[in-house]
Structure formats: structure tokens, C-alpha cells
N, C-alpha and C positions, 0 to 999 in steps of 0.2 A: 611575414606580411600576409594580410588577407587577399584572396584572389580578387575580390571586388575592388581592391585598392590598386591593382596592377594594371598598367597599360597593356593593350593587346600585343604590343611589340615585346613586352617582357615574357609573353606566353608562347606566341606563335614561333614554330621552328625551334623550340627549346625543350630540354629535358627538365622536368620538375618533380620534386617530391611534394606530394599533397597529403596533408594530415586528414585522414578520413578513415578512421578505424572501422566505423559502422559499415561503410561501403565495402571495405576490404574483406570484412568477415563474411560477406555474402558471395564472395567470388571463389569459394572452395571448389566448385565444379570446373573451374577454368585454370586457376593458378594455385600454387602452393600457398597455404594460409596457416599461420601458427597462432597460438593463443595470445601471444604478445604483439601481434601485428598492430601497427599504428597508422599505416597509410598506404599510399600508392606511388609507384614510379610511373610517370606519364610523359607522353610527347604531345605538345600542343600544336594545333593546326586550325585552319578555318574551313568549315564546311559551308559551301555556298548557300545551302538551304537552311541549315541549323545554326550557323554562326560558329563562335569559338567552341572547339571541342577538344577532347583529349583521347588519345589512344592509350589504354592501360597496358603497360608493359610487364609489370609484376607487382606483387605486394611487397611491403617493406617494413622494417622495424627500426624506428628512430629512438635513440637513447640521448635525451637532451643533456643529461649530466656528463656522460662520457663523450658526447659530441660525435657519436657514430651513427652510421646509416647502413643497415644490413639489407641487401636486396635478396629476396627469395627467388625461387625458380619461376621463370616465365613460361610462355606457351607459344611455340613457333607455329602451331597449327590453327589457332583460333584468334580472331580479332575481338577486342572488347572495347567499346567506346562509352564515354560519359560526357555530358554537355556541361559547359560552364554554369548554366542556370541551376544545376543541381549542386554546385560546389561553391557558390558565391561567398559563403561565410567561412570557408575552410582556409586554414593557414597553408601557405605554400612557399617553397624556396626553389629558385632556379639553380640547377646543378651545372658545374663545369663540364663541357662536352668531353674533356679528356679524363674524366673520372673513371677509375678502374671499373670494369665490367659493363660499362655502357655500350661498348663495342659489340656485346652479345646481342643487342637489340637492333643493330643497324639494318638488318634484313627486313624486319617488320616495319621499321621507320621508313625505309625506302619505298615500301609498298604504299604506305600512307601518303608520302610525298607525291608519288606519281598519281595516285587516285584523286588527290585534291589539289593538284597543281593548277594555279590560276593563270589566265592569259596575261599578256604584257600590259594591257590597259588596266586590268584589275590590280596588278602588282604596282603599277605607277600610282594608282589612286591610294593604295595602302601606305605609300611612302610620303604622302602629303600630310605633314604634321599640322598644317594650318587647318585641316578639316577635323582634327581630333575632338575639339569641344562639341561638335555637332554629331559625332558618331554615336551609335547605340552601343552601350557597354558590352553587350553579348554578341553583337553583330556589326563589326567595324566597317563592313561594306555598305551599311545603310546609315543615312544621315537624316536628321530632322531638318525640314525646310519650311520656312514660314511663307505662306502664300499671302501676299499683301495687296489689298485693294483699298486705297484711301487710308482711312484711320483704322481699318479692320484687318486682322491677321488670323489666318487659320494654319494649324500645324499639319504637316503631311510628312509621310515617311517615303524616302526616295532611295532606290538602289543605285549606287554610283556606277557610271559607265566609262566616262572619259573626261579629261580636262582639255579645254581648248584655250585659245589665246586670252580671251576675256571672260569666259564663263565655264561652267561645269555642266555636264550632261548626265541625266539619270532617268530612271523609270519610276513612275508613281506606283507605290505599293498599297496605298490606301485611297479610298474614294473620297474626294473632297466634297464637303457639304455646302460650301458657299462660293465655290469657284466655278461659275458657269462655263461649260465647254471643256473642262478638264475632267478626265476620268482615270480610274485605276488602270494601269498598264500603259498610259501615255508616256511618251518621252518628253521631258521638259528640260529647259536650261535655267540655271540659277547662278547666283554669285555670292561671294562672301562679303559680309559687312562688319565693321567694327562699330559698336555703340556702347552705351553705358552698361549693357548686360554682358559685354564681351564680344566674342566672335560668333556670328550667326550666319546660316545659309538662308538666302532670301530670293523669292521670285516676285516681282512686281507685276500685278495684273492690271489690265485696262479697267477703268471705272465704267 
């Protein structure tokens, strides 16, 4: 499956094999790289600033005919990251956590987990599947919100903060052009609506 077709829950906190021979060939100064290298073993996580990211654990050789995946040597001393934006068109497969040899990378994965651990409110927001249609593909903590005044609507990007009883709270990441009184960095409340276009996030402004 292409990475761009995967939900962020299929990626985050998972080990993945990503077919990216071109990327792997450039990593010889960090990892073992062979002439037949086909891709990367990665661990997926969310960087609060950069969105969905991968920690590269080692290069790998996949043989589709033999259905084998050979993991090359990693590097315990150096971290190497790549962003989803650079790999959207790449084929990827989620690997079972009990797969032999993955335990070799647990130390590095634990470092990444601790460095990018989200607070309880953010974790709660990520579990809300109802928000998925509005999330940005590469940054699931950000949603598209429609600022509506009368018959006019303007798109804004909002960083999720918390869910309350009847609404959702977030921070405006873009400067509204037609919403007087609202500015980038403001905290706003909005809600989910169902309409002919599906599920949308909306904030109704006074006329």
C-alpha cells in the first residue's frame, strides 16, 4: 500500500518497511548499505512541529519473489529521520512487532517515544476518529475548520487542543482573511457537522 493511502494510525507507533531504494542508497555514511538494497526499516511517530515522521532504523533488502525481508546493520549512535512528505508515493508495509530482529532497535525506538511523547489532551484528540476527515494527511494534530459567516465560508487551519462537552478547542495556525477579530494564534472553539459533503469542522461567526 502507498503511504499516502494509509491512515496515520497505521503508521504511528509502528515498525514499517518502506520501499525507497533511492533514499537508502544515500545513507551509506550512517547505515550498512548494499548494492541490492530496496528500502528502509522505520518507526513511525508524530513530531508536533513537522507532523508524521519516521526514525530510520536500518536499510533493508526485500525479495518479492521469495517473500523475504533482510534487515541490514543499524546504528545505535546516530539518529536519522525522514518526513512523510518525502515518502508519500512510496510503498509500505506494517511489520509485526514480534518479527525477529526488531528487538535490536527497541533502545532507539524508546528514545524516540520519550522525545515525542504527547500530553494526555493530545493523545485524546488523536483517538477521535470522528475528526479524521478534517485532519491534514501529514499532520493529524491539525484540522481544517470552516469559518462561516452567513453564506460565506473561509478555510482555516487549527491545531487541536482539547475536547469539551459540546465543542472542540484549538489554536488558529493561519491568519483569517475575512473573519474580523480573529487572528493567527487565537484560541477558538468549533464543532463537527454532517452535511452533503460529509463530516466538517465548523465555527459560526456573528454577522
